[in-house]
Every structure is written in C-alpha cells, then in structure tokens.
N, C-alpha and C positions, 0 to 999 in steps of 0.2 A: 271598180272591182278590184279585189285583191290579186296581186301578182306574186305573192310570197308562197312558198311551199307550205302546206299544212303540216301539222303534227298529229296525224290521225291515229296514232297508236304506237306502242313500243315495238321495236323490232324483236323478232324471235328467231332462234336458231334451232335446228333439229337434225338428228341423224336417225339411223334406223337399226332395227334388229329383225330378223326373220320371225314371223309369228310362230308360236310354239303349239298352238291348239286351235283348230278350226271348228271345234264342236260348239254347239250353242252354250252360252253362258248360263249358269243357274240363276233363277230369279231370286233376288235378295229382298227381304222385307225389313224395313227400318222403322224405328220408333221415333217419335218427335224428340225424345231425349238425346238422340244421337245426331240431331241435325247440325248442331254447332261443330261437333267433331268432324263430321263428314264435310262440312263446308271448309273447315281449316285444311283438311287433307286435299281437297280439290284445288284450293288456292295455292297450296304448297306445290302440288303436282304441276300445275300450269307454269308456275315460276321456274321450277326445276327443269321441266321438259324444255322450256324456252331457253334457259341458260345453258344446259348441258347437252341437249338433244336427247332423243329417245334412247339411243343405245347406252349412253353414259349415265343417264339418270338412274338412280337406284331407289328401291323401296326404302332402304335404310336412311338415305339422305332426305327423301321426301318426308319420312316420319319425323326425323330430327327437326326439319324446318317447321313442321306442324306442331312440334312439342309433344309428341306422343310416341309410344312404342311401335316398332315396325309391325308387330303382330296385329295391331289395330287396323292398319292399312289393309292387310290381308283379310282380316275379318269382314271389313266393309266392302272391299273391292276385288278380292280374290287373287289378282295377279297384276303385273305391271301393264300388260296389254289391256286388261279390263279397266284399270285405273286411267290409262290414257284415253280410252273410249269415253269414259264418263267425264273426264276433265276437258275434252274437246267437243263435247256435245253442243250443238247449235240449234236454236229455233229461230228461223228467219221471219216467222210470223207473216208469211206471204198470203196465207189464206185470209188473214184479217186486213191486209193492206192492198191486195190486188183484186180488183173487181172483175172476176173471171166471166161474169155473165154480161159484160158490157161490150165485148168484142175486142179485137186485136189493138185498135187504136188506143182504147182506154187501158188495156193491159200494158202496153208499151209505156204509157205515161206513168202508171202506178208503179210498175216494176222499176223504172229508172229512178223515180223519186224515193222508193223504199231502199234501193241499193245505195244511192248517194247519201241519204240521211243516215243510214246505219254506219257506213264507213267513215263519214265525216264526223261522227260523234266522238271519235278518239278513244273508244273503249272496245278495241277489236283484238285484244290479246288472244282470245280463243280462236278467232278466224285465222289470224296470222300463224298461230301455232299449228293449226290443222293443215293449212296450205303448205307451209314450209316442210312439215313432216311428210306430207303426201308424196313429195318428190322422191323419197327414198324408203318409205315404210309402207308395206303392203296393207296393213290394217287401216292406216290413215286413208289410203286410196279408197278402200271399201266404204269408209265413213263419208267421204266426199260423194261417192256414188249414191249412197243412201240419201244424202241431202238432196241430190238432184232428183232421184226417183220419188221421194216422199214429200218434198217441199217445193222445189222449183217447177217440176214438170206438171203436177196436177192442175194448178190454175191456168196454165197455158193450154193444156189439153182441153180443159173445159171451155175455154174461149174459142178454140179451133175445132169444135166438135164436127166430125165428118171429114176433116182434112187428113188424108192418108199420110201426109208428111209431118203431122203435128209433133210427133216425138222428136224427129230430127230438127225441126224448127226450135223446139225447146232446148235441145242440146246446143244449137248455134247461139241461142241467147246466153246460155251459161258461158260459152267460150268468150263472148263479148265482155261480160262483166268480170269473169275470172281474170282475163288478161289485164283489164284495167286495174283490178285490185292488186295484182302482182306488180305492175309497172309503177303505179302511183303510191301505194301504201306500204309495199314490202321493199321494193328496190329503190323507190323514190327517184325515178328517172325523169329528168327534165326534157322537154317542157311539160310533160304530163303532170309531174309533181307540183309545178308552179301554176298550173292552170286554175282558172276560177271554177269553183264547184258548180255554179249555175250553168256555165258553158258546157261543162262535162255532162251534167244531167240532161241537157238538151241533146247532146251528141249521143248519149246512151239511149235516150228515148227514140231518136230517129233510127239508130242502128237496130234496136230491138224491133221497132215497127217494120223495118225492111225485112228482117229475118222471118217475121210472122206473116208477111203479106206478099212477098215477091214470088214469082213463079219459080219453082225449084228446078225446072228443066227448060232448056231452050226449045223454042218452037221449031218444028221440022218443016 
C-alpha cells in the first residue's frame, strides 16, 4: 500500500466580502452559442477566486483572464456574488451512487466509496475553493448548506425513514467527511495526508455507519 501523500488537487485560497444583495437572482437564459464564452468565464473565475480570494478578485481581472470585456461577465452572471455561486457549483451525484433504499449499512459503504473516489480523483478545485471561501464568506456558507440540504441529506433520510434523528445523523455524516477533506486535501496534515486511500475509505465507512445506526441518547 502507498504511504506517500497524494496530490488530490491544487490548493486554493480565499477571502471574503459581505454579500450585497440577498434577493433572489434573476433567471438567465443562455443560448448554445454562448456556451464557450460562459465556460471560459467560469474557468477564469475559479482560477482567480482561488489565487486572489473572493474579496480581492475583480470582474475586470476575471474578464481579462477569459479574454473578454468585463461587460460580458456582467451580462452572463450579473455580479461577482452570482459569478462565484456559478463557479463553485458542485453536483456530488449521490442520488446516482448511494443506494438509499438498501438501508444504512449499504448507504455507509456507498457514501464512503463515493467520497473517497471523488476526492482522490485530483480534480477538486471547485470543492477546495468552496470550502476555503466558506470560512469567511457568507454566501459560500449558504452554498455549503444547500449542498447538504439538497444532495447529502436526501439519500440518508430515505435510508432512515421513520428515524426522528435522521437529519441530525446526516449532519454528523457531513462533519465526518468534511473534516477529512479539510485535513487531507486542503491542509495535508500527516498522517492523514499520507494514509492509504483504501484504509481511509474503510474508516469513513465505519464512521458513517456508526452515525447512522448508534443510539443517539444514553439509556436511562
């Protein structure tokens, strides 16, 4: 088994600015002709937010990196806050990879495998950007909350139908994997960073299974 630290993704830095508008964002309709431009903007935004942080990154700099005028960024994404939201969008695909109808044992196995496979792929710039920015930026915290509510929680609640503590159990599962992501892939703290991925997957599986099945309260 490997004992060397993996290189699961590039490190990202972030700072914050207070959100300026909590109103719902207008729905934007794009044409296929704009797909290449929008992809270039998002790629430039991810790189710039990672390098400069949210507060210091500017629409002008992102547009220059994408090779377009700043007005095009505003046209497609409206504001820096909305651009960050789009550039840090994540689909964990848990509905497709976690068998929610098979009970907590299978959910723990599938969830651990999906988590480790995704992070060991080495293409986690978006995840790293979102986690780092969430420490100091309110909108990023909201985005993490939505990922939990809309992607992580549903398959766990489905597997634990009738459990009054199902939502809390799902939150505990998230703390387990979020903590591992921070220690191994962002901070690269040893010995976690040097641990074998297969060993970690088994540990995550057992921890998730514990959170999904253990009694939540001591017997009186």
